[in-house]
C-alpha positions as CSV (number, residue, x, y, z in Angstrom):
1,X,14.6,9.5,-12.5
2,X,10.8,9.7,-13.0
3,X,10.6,5.9,-13.4
4,X,12.1,5.3,-9.9
5,X,9.8,7.9,-8.4
6,X,6.8,6.3,-10.1
7,X,7.8,2.8,-8.8
8,X,8.3,4.2,-5.3
9,X,4.9,5.9,-5.3
10,X,3.2,2.7,-6.6
11,X,5.0,0.6,-3.9
12,X,4.0,3.0,-1.2
13,X,0.4,3.1,-2.3
14,X,0.3,-0.7,-2.5
15,X,1.7,-1.0,1.1
16,X,-0.9,1.5,2.4
17,X,-3.7,-0.4,0.7
18,X,-2.4,-3.7,2.1
19,X,-2.2,-2.3,5.6
20,X,-5.7,-0.9,5.5
21,X,-7.1,-4.2,4.2
22,X,-5.2,-6.1,6.9
23,X,-6.7,-3.8,9.6
24,X,-10.2,-4.1,8.2
25,X,-9.9,-7.9,8.1
26,X,-8.5,-8.0,11.7
27,X,-11.5,-5.9,12.9
28,X,-13.9,-8.2,11.1
29,X,-12.4,-11.2,13.0
């Protein structure tokens, strides 16, 4: 149970970081 929760948390954090980086790069362009 905890393993799936941990994987989900990491995936969500990764997506958030990816979106933030994409937005920053878009603003730089």
